[in-house]
N, C-alpha and C positions, 0 to 999 in steps of 0.2 A: 930594444925590449919590441917582441909586437903585441897586438891590440889585445892577446888573452893573456898575457902577462901582466899587464897594466893592474895598477891597483885600484881602479873606479868602481864603486860598491857595483853588483852584478846586476841592478834593477836599471840601472843608465846604463852599464858596461856594452851587455848583448845588441844594444840597439845600434850600436858603431861597427859590428861586426859583416863581414858579408857573410852568406849564406855559407860558405865553405867552412869560414873562421867558424861560424855558427854551429855546425854538423861537427867538428872537430873537436869544438869545445864540450856540449854536451855528450857525444859518445867515445871520446876519446883517442878518437882513430880521424882519419882524412877521410873526406865525402867520397864513396863509392870503395873504400876500403873493405874487403871479405870481411871481417871481422865488424862490421857497422851492426848488422843487425842482431847479431851475438848481443854485442853491448849494450845496445839499444833496450833491450829486452832483461838482462840482465838487469844495469841500470833503474830501468821504471820498474821492474814487479821488484826489486829489492830496496825501493827510494824507502824512508823514512815517513814519508806521508805522503797524504792524498797528492797535494800540490807539488812533492817530489816528483811524484808519478809522472806529472805531465812535463815536467821540465825535461825529462829522458823519450818519451815517447813521441815517437816522429818529428823528430829536430825538422826536418825539411817542411811540412806542414806547419807545425809550431813556428818557426820563422816568419812565414808567411801569415800565417794569422797575429802573431807578435808585432811586425811591422806593419800592416795593413788592415787591421781589425782592432788589434788590443788598445796600439799606441792612439791613433785620431779618439778612438772610446775612451781614453783615461784622459785626453783632454778637457771632456763636455762630461765626466761621471766619475763617482768615485771608486777607487780601485776595485772593488770586490764586486761593484755592481760592472763595471768593463770588464771583466775576469767573467763573471755569469753570464752576460751577453756573448763574447765572445765564443762562450761554448756552443750556446743556443745557435749564433751565424755556421759555426763549424757544423753542429747536427744539422740544419737546414741543408749546406749543400752537400753533407751526405744523402740527406735525403731526395733532394734533386737529382744529385748523379744516379740513386737508388732508382728514382721514376722515371730517368732518361733511358737506363736501360731496360728496365722490366715494362713500361710503358702501362705503369699501374700506380696507383696512390701507395703514396707511404710516406709513414709519419711515427717513426721511429726512433731516429736519431735524433731528431730536434728536440724532443722531451728527455731523450736519455741522456745527452749531451749538457743539455741545462742543470738536470739533477745532479750531473757529474761534478758540472764548475762549482754548484750549491756546496758539494761533498767536500771540493777542495777548500774553499771557503772559509766552512763550518770547523775542519779539519785545522786550518792554519789559525782561526781564530780560538782553538780551544789549546793551541799550541800543541798538537799531535807531534810527538817524535819516538819514533820505532827504531831509532839508532841501535840501541842497545841491545835491540832484540836480534836473534838468530838469520840469518837469510830467509830461509822457509818460512820462519813465522811473518814476516812483512812480505813474502811472496803470497802468504793464504791471506792476511789480512786487504793487500791491497786486491786480488780476486776474488774477496769476498765485496770490497766497495764496487768494484766494477758491477757484477753480479745484483746487487741490493740497490742498484741505482736503474739497472734494466728490467727489472718486473715490472714496477711501477711503469717505467714507459709502454710496456709491451702491453701489461693493460689497458693506457690511454688508446693507444694504438687501435688494439683489439676492440674497443670501445665506440671510437672512431669510422671505423672501415668497417 
């Protein structure tokens, strides 16, 4: 039996995966498979919750964040706080990459991702479950979540810059 077939709870199970095992677990296809992008988009936008969206979105980046940011933060902080901080740190890294390319200040991704993290935590706390809704309804709700979190982040960036 391989690691993906074990009965450990998911929260502990993913930490023992290699990157290739994690990507296969999240995308349902091996790392580098031509169906990987399609599967990631279908699984993330069709997720039953905002937290579920992030389980499938960009599993390579998620693997690194989970292992090197969330897990260490989780050792000293409550899970919800560690989760939101992981999103903010991811946003900061995206802002740094944007600034490195554009050579101009960028402060969009940090507040946007922090809001996305808060939305996922609040959705989980509220017991969000769109699993019985049609696929396109889940897509619409997940897109709305991304946009609703983007708008205040744009306002913050415009106020600062």
